[in-house]
BAGU-576288 format. One line per field, with one value per residue (C-alpha): residue number from 1; chain; z negated, y negated, x negated. Coordinates in Angstrom, 3 decimals, m for minus. Layout:
residues N
n	NUM,...
chain	A,...
w	Z,...
v	Y,...
u	X,...
END
This chain:
residues 366
n	1,2,3,4,5,6,7,8,9,10,11,12,13,14,15,16,17,18,19,20,21,22,23,24,25,26,27,28,29,30,31,32,33,34,35,36,37,38,39,40,41,42,43,44,45,46,47,48,49,50,51,52,53,54,55,56,57,58,59,60,61,62,63,64,65,66,67,68,69,70,71,72,73,74,75,76,77,78,79,80,81,82,83,84,85,86,87,88,89,90,91,92,93,94,95,96,97,98,99,100,101,102,103,104,105,106,107,108,109,110,111,112,113,114,115,116,117,118,119,120,121,122,123,124,125,126,127,128,129,130,131,132,133,134,135,136,137,138,139,140,141,142,143,144,145,146,147,148,149,150,151,152,153,154,155,156,157,158,159,160,161,162,163,164,165,166,167,168,169,170,171,172,173,174,175,176,177,178,179,180,181,182,183,184,185,186,187,188,189,190,191,192,193,194,195,196,197,198,199,200,201,202,203,204,205,206,207,208,209,210,211,212,213,214,215,216,217,218,219,220,221,222,223,224,225,226,227,228,229,230,231,232,233,234,235,236,237,238,239,240,241,242,243,244,245,246,247,248,249,250,251,252,253,254,255,256,257,258,259,260,261,262,263,264,265,266,267,268,269,270,271,272,273,274,275,276,277,278,279,280,281,282,283,284,285,286,287,288,289,290,291,292,293,294,295,296,297,298,299,300,301,302,303,304,305,306,307,308,309,310,311,312,313,314,315,316,317,318,319,320,321,322,323,324,325,326,327,328,329,330,331,332,333,334,335,336,337,338,339,340,341,342,343,344,345,346,347,348,349,350,351,352,353,354,355,356,357,358,359,360,361,362,363,364,365,366
chain	A,A,A,A,A,A,A,A,A,A,A,A,A,A,A,A,A,A,A,A,A,A,A,A,A,A,A,A,A,A,A,A,A,A,A,A,A,A,A,A,A,A,A,A,A,A,A,A,A,A,A,A,A,A,A,A,A,A,A,A,A,A,A,A,A,A,A,A,A,A,A,A,A,A,A,A,A,A,A,A,A,A,A,A,A,A,A,A,A,A,A,A,A,A,A,A,A,A,A,A,A,A,A,A,A,A,A,A,A,A,A,A,A,A,A,A,A,A,A,A,A,A,A,A,A,A,A,A,A,A,A,A,A,A,A,A,A,A,A,A,A,A,A,A,A,A,A,A,A,A,A,A,A,A,A,A,A,A,A,A,A,A,A,A,A,A,A,A,A,A,A,A,A,A,A,A,A,A,A,A,A,A,A,A,A,A,A,A,A,A,A,A,A,A,A,A,A,A,A,A,A,A,A,A,A,A,A,A,A,A,A,A,A,A,A,A,A,A,A,A,A,A,A,A,A,A,A,A,A,A,A,A,A,A,A,A,A,A,A,A,A,A,A,A,A,A,A,A,A,A,A,A,A,A,A,A,A,A,A,A,A,A,A,A,A,A,A,A,A,A,A,A,A,A,A,A,A,A,A,A,A,A,A,A,A,A,A,A,A,A,A,A,A,A,A,A,A,A,A,A,A,A,A,A,A,A,A,A,A,A,A,A,A,A,A,A,A,A,A,A,A,A,A,A,A,A,A,A,A,A,A,A,A,A,A,A,A,A,A,A,A,A,A,A,A,A,A,A,A,A,A,A,A,A,A,A,A,A,A,A,A,A,A,A,A,A
w	m8.771,m5.330,m4.252,m6.319,m6.385,m10.110,m12.515,m15.519,m17.317,m18.219,m15.827,m16.148,m13.803,m14.583,m13.146,m13.432,m16.354,m18.087,m18.207,m18.606,m19.548,m19.536,m20.395,m17.816,m17.800,m15.067,m13.272,m16.024,m18.059,m21.432,m23.776,m22.265,m23.270,m22.031,m23.467,m23.140,m20.664,m17.178,m15.488,m14.720,m18.527,m19.564,m17.039,m18.600,m22.249,m23.703,m26.909,m25.058,m22.997,m21.820,m24.642,m27.271,m24.303,m25.750,m29.760,m28.039,m25.631,m28.682,m31.404,m28.718,m28.144,m31.719,m32.099,m29.674,m31.594,m29.112,m26.505,m29.412,m30.266,m27.273,m25.193,m21.457,m18.284,m16.399,m15.832,m12.634,m12.009,m10.058,m9.110,m7.158,m8.891,m9.814,m6.144,m5.568,m8.574,m6.814,m3.152,m4.018,m5.821,m2.527,m0.330,m2.727,m2.560,0.825,0.353,3.514,3.270,3.700,1.835,m1.261,m2.538,m4.880,m4.905,m8.086,m10.802,m13.433,m17.079,m17.418,m14.034,m14.757,m17.479,m16.258,m13.505,m14.889,m18.173,m15.185,m13.535,m16.808,m17.037,m13.523,m13.342,m11.505,m8.942,m8.893,m8.057,m5.255,m3.485,m4.021,m0.079,0.836,m1.204,m1.172,m2.888,m4.591,m6.299,m7.125,m10.560,m12.806,m11.912,m14.983,m17.035,m15.738,m16.035,m19.777,m19.901,m18.415,m20.453,m23.893,m21.838,m21.173,m25.227,m26.044,m23.486,m23.122,m19.860,m17.385,m14.301,m13.432,m10.206,m7.920,m6.758,m4.339,m5.019,m7.838,m8.924,m5.593,m4.148,m7.157,m6.091,m2.587,m3.033,m5.804,m3.002,0.321,m1.344,m4.132,m4.753,m2.674,m3.689,m3.130,m0.777,1.155,1.305,2.733,5.502,6.130,6.740,8.586,11.234,11.357,11.914,14.434,16.226,16.695,17.512,20.918,19.091,20.125,20.107,17.070,18.122,15.019,13.953,15.722,15.465,11.743,12.165,13.682,11.686,8.534,7.466,7.562,4.826,2.500,m0.355,0.671,m1.867,m0.592,2.769,1.227,3.005,3.053,4.261,6.802,7.747,8.234,10.600,12.402,13.130,13.306,15.096,18.108,20.438,24.417,25.335,28.831,27.052,27.050,24.224,22.429,22.719,21.693,18.505,17.293,17.642,16.454,12.997,12.371,13.261,10.603,8.079,8.001,8.096,5.755,3.653,m0.198,m1.805,m0.018,m1.813,0.031,m0.025,1.540,4.291,5.194,4.977,7.240,9.781,9.991,11.156,13.703,14.586,15.692,16.960,19.927,19.930,18.721,15.797,17.467,17.005,13.632,12.603,10.918,8.286,5.735,5.268,5.106,1.997,0.173,0.449,m1.017,1.360,0.482,1.562,4.526,5.333,5.035,7.411,9.677,9.823,10.196,13.395,14.493,14.078,15.705,18.674,18.967,19.282,21.197,24.339,23.704,24.726,27.921,29.955,26.643,23.024,23.043,23.816,19.863,18.386,20.781,19.433,15.933,14.200,10.208,8.402,6.791,5.011,6.819,10.497,12.256,14.513,17.629,18.666,22.119,24.139,26.784,29.168,28.189,28.282,31.609,28.808,27.242,29.202,27.986,26.444,24.226,23.337,22.710,20.374,18.414,18.183,16.597,14.224,12.638,12.720,10.718,8.438,8.206,9.324,12.690,15.416,17.409,20.173,20.063,22.865,21.989
v	m10.610,m10.681,m7.686,m6.309,m7.432,m7.700,m6.679,m4.877,m3.714,m4.137,m5.698,m4.978,m5.984,m4.773,m6.094,m5.631,m7.723,m7.556,m6.226,m8.106,m7.243,m9.399,m8.346,m9.150,m8.778,m10.072,m11.872,m14.194,m13.658,m13.000,m12.230,m11.873,m10.941,m10.263,m7.530,m7.079,m3.727,m4.672,m1.764,m3.311,m4.452,m0.993,0.503,m1.988,m1.126,0.297,1.780,2.574,5.799,7.996,9.799,7.120,4.726,6.093,4.891,1.766,1.464,2.008,0.333,m3.224,m2.438,m2.151,m5.762,m6.997,m6.234,m6.647,m3.504,m1.655,m3.686,m2.041,1.011,m0.103,0.750,0.665,m0.047,m1.688,m1.446,m4.303,m4.077,m2.263,0.325,1.767,1.318,4.041,6.114,6.375,6.396,9.610,10.871,9.906,12.197,14.907,15.030,15.122,11.882,11.291,7.666,6.560,3.465,2.252,m0.534,0.893,4.241,5.958,8.365,9.808,9.039,12.912,13.305,10.433,11.426,15.085,13.070,11.003,14.011,15.389,12.724,11.854,14.724,14.171,14.198,12.699,16.079,15.519,11.800,12.669,14.968,12.669,12.174,9.384,6.196,3.964,5.300,2.157,2.659,6.503,5.754,3.627,6.053,8.619,4.935,3.342,6.713,6.950,3.167,3.700,6.615,4.479,1.976,4.822,6.297,2.954,1.372,5.039,3.690,6.151,5.093,4.149,2.078,0.686,m2.444,m4.388,m7.807,m9.433,m12.996,m14.359,m13.335,m15.030,m18.547,m18.210,m17.954,m21.308,m23.239,m22.128,m21.305,m23.679,m24.736,m21.656,m18.836,m15.350,m15.453,m18.122,m16.522,m13.059,m15.172,m17.668,m13.615,m11.957,m15.261,m14.781,m11.181,m11.215,m13.867,m11.660,m8.839,m11.051,m11.904,m15.175,m15.844,m13.912,m11.462,m9.414,m11.657,m10.588,m6.983,m7.265,m9.367,m6.278,m3.492,m4.869,m4.698,m0.503,m1.010,m3.586,m0.542,1.327,1.693,3.489,1.253,m2.614,m5.935,m6.716,m2.911,m3.183,m6.766,m4.936,m2.606,m4.585,m6.706,m3.859,m0.952,m3.285,m2.435,m2.777,m0.994,1.011,4.343,7.371,7.354,9.642,8.552,5.052,6.425,7.667,4.826,2.122,4.739,4.467,0.857,0.311,2.526,0.411,m2.940,m5.169,m6.072,m5.606,m5.503,m2.812,0.538,3.897,4.993,2.117,2.301,5.782,4.629,1.543,3.792,6.675,4.270,2.916,6.203,7.181,4.136,5.382,9.041,10.264,12.462,15.678,15.064,14.160,11.918,13.893,16.334,15.422,11.629,12.824,14.574,11.331,10.838,12.362,13.820,10.570,8.888,10.377,10.474,6.603,6.265,7.925,6.033,3.076,4.135,5.619,2.243,0.299,2.479,1.918,m1.538,m1.113,0.241,m2.540,m4.533,m3.704,m6.970,m9.074,m9.649,m12.253,m10.381,m8.581,m11.974,m10.335,m7.127,m6.342,m2.892,m2.080,0.482,1.329,4.222,7.689,5.797,3.018,0.733,m0.935,m3.968,m4.555,m7.925,m7.164,m9.496,m6.547,m3.643,m2.331,m2.272,0.940,3.664,7.031,6.197,4.159,6.164,9.487,6.765,5.743,9.170,9.938,7.053,7.985,11.883,10.779,8.792,11.715,9.786,9.507,6.622,4.239,1.432,m1.531,m3.471,m7.102
u	m3.172,m3.898,m3.626,m1.048,3.174,2.746,m0.230,0.849,m2.075,m5.530,m8.077,m11.625,m14.016,m17.464,m20.201,m24.331,m24.414,m21.497,m17.871,m14.555,m11.397,m8.212,m4.462,m1.804,1.608,4.178,1.373,0.374,m3.257,m2.854,m5.906,m9.741,m13.222,m16.646,m18.701,m22.781,m21.915,m23.059,m24.561,m27.914,m28.004,m27.658,m29.974,m32.766,m32.135,m34.504,m32.276,m29.351,m28.766,m26.344,m26.181,m25.370,m23.591,m20.364,m20.888,m21.685,m19.618,m16.577,m18.216,m18.040,m14.442,m13.414,m14.231,m11.540,m8.262,m6.203,m7.115,m5.515,m2.328,m0.076,m0.807,m1.190,0.975,m1.942,m5.718,m7.129,m10.802,m12.482,m16.317,m18.390,m19.491,m15.942,m15.053,m18.136,m17.076,m13.590,m14.657,m16.002,m13.066,m10.688,m12.996,m13.769,m10.088,m9.424,m6.947,m5.547,m5.710,m9.056,m8.052,m9.810,m7.400,m4.438,m6.087,m4.495,m5.220,m2.778,m4.801,m5.462,m6.937,m8.835,m10.416,m10.908,m13.298,m15.498,m16.233,m17.668,m18.985,m20.629,m22.900,m24.284,m27.950,m30.835,m30.359,m26.433,m26.998,m29.407,m26.588,m23.324,m21.797,m20.054,m21.372,m24.439,m27.254,m27.863,m24.690,m25.288,m27.815,m24.896,m22.276,m22.891,m23.053,m20.481,m18.185,m18.305,m17.871,m14.240,m13.422,m13.869,m11.512,m8.835,m9.261,m8.533,m5.718,m4.374,m2.802,m0.399,m2.718,m5.971,m5.597,m8.804,m8.633,m10.773,m9.356,m10.924,m12.335,m13.469,m10.032,m7.964,m10.033,m9.741,m5.785,m5.601,m7.018,m5.357,m2.311,m1.447,1.898,3.335,5.685,5.367,8.053,6.796,2.942,4.505,6.518,3.022,1.231,4.428,4.153,0.321,0.189,3.170,1.405,m1.788,0.505,1.276,4.946,4.238,8.192,8.522,11.637,10.337,12.713,16.032,15.021,15.061,18.246,19.798,19.147,18.844,22.716,22.461,19.687,20.530,21.216,18.227,16.121,13.127,13.240,13.446,13.820,9.678,8.947,11.715,10.303,6.522,8.350,10.217,6.292,3.980,5.745,5.959,3.404,3.261,0.254,0.376,0.259,2.736,5.065,3.453,m0.172,1.834,3.005,0.028,m2.252,0.334,0.718,m2.958,m2.713,0.199,m1.784,m4.959,m3.205,m5.254,m2.346,m3.839,m0.171,0.791,0.681,m0.260,3.119,4.568,1.326,2.718,6.623,6.164,3.480,6.256,8.795,6.565,5.796,9.200,10.123,7.892,8.257,12.214,12.351,11.566,7.107,5.699,2.709,m0.130,1.624,m1.471,0.107,3.379,3.051,2.233,5.513,8.982,11.542,13.916,10.977,10.402,14.275,14.518,11.345,13.032,16.177,14.417,12.346,15.123,17.031,14.061,14.072,18.177,17.379,14.648,17.057,19.280,16.660,15.533,16.113,15.312,14.814,17.455,20.147,19.966,21.372,24.695,25.032,25.715,25.363,27.029,28.047,31.573,32.445,31.707,30.733,27.760,29.547,27.596,29.597,28.813,30.419,31.876,30.380,27.205,28.754,26.907,23.582,25.236,23.697,23.267,20.085,21.674,24.471,21.910,19.949,22.923,24.101,20.904,20.847,24.302,23.117,20.012,22.240,24.368,27.676,29.563,28.977,31.208,30.783,33.097,33.322,34.633
END
């Protein structure tokens, strides 16, 4: 539960000695069980072989009546063997984002892949790339086990998790009694400090641009906050080089609860903050998003780019500027005593933002 916003489905943790199953709904743990299906246990069992493993697993699962009472939305996979199984799929399918956590397969895709791996012989396993060789002997067994679990639970998605019992135990110690919002704020404050934002100027950026995105379902407040934090880099590099480096750093930021498409959205907004909309990040990553998500990322990047041009003297000034949308117009409100800050660059970036949001723009002096 540490690694996802809201866990809804069956958590399956495959270890060396056992398989642990738990039903989790709305981050509440319900039925649990432990079955003697660990990969080391099966490897050393003289009776259970690959040819009869499916029947053995099916028999054990049938005794868990709660597994069959409802269909599960997701299966969350925990454990090194299943991580290796999914890592092989990720690289073979040339998924652009090389992050295992929250890597997802549909039920049909998972079954097709597992059927293939379950038939691998020793020669096939030796030739497998990308994964630790000590894990390869257990992949056919783990594929058969997972196939039987999928047949019983009938999930829509099968999702890989790198967070498990260890992370959950640490979370109960470190974040005991804290709400999700408090934990998120603690993490974002820590990230901003690591990025050198000692005064937390990201909050000023957020307060400035957030009125434009209050009703944006593709870029919520959490993602907007992360875009304001993660996109801010002041390295002494050219704009395009900076944009590329920021893009890759944001993609790989160690925040477990970010889904793959959310990572790409925040990274893309960060990219467009630094180099404008005439350039694009790697199209392989953009292919993960739909058109509305790409458009929203461009809008956020443009808004941050405008905010950046208004802070040429100090980010403190953002407290005195306002931007908002009324009907089909974006209004930028500037105090009269700061009218000299409205340069050609500011005017151009405001027009670019308005164009991306398909509205007009206007500057108001007060």
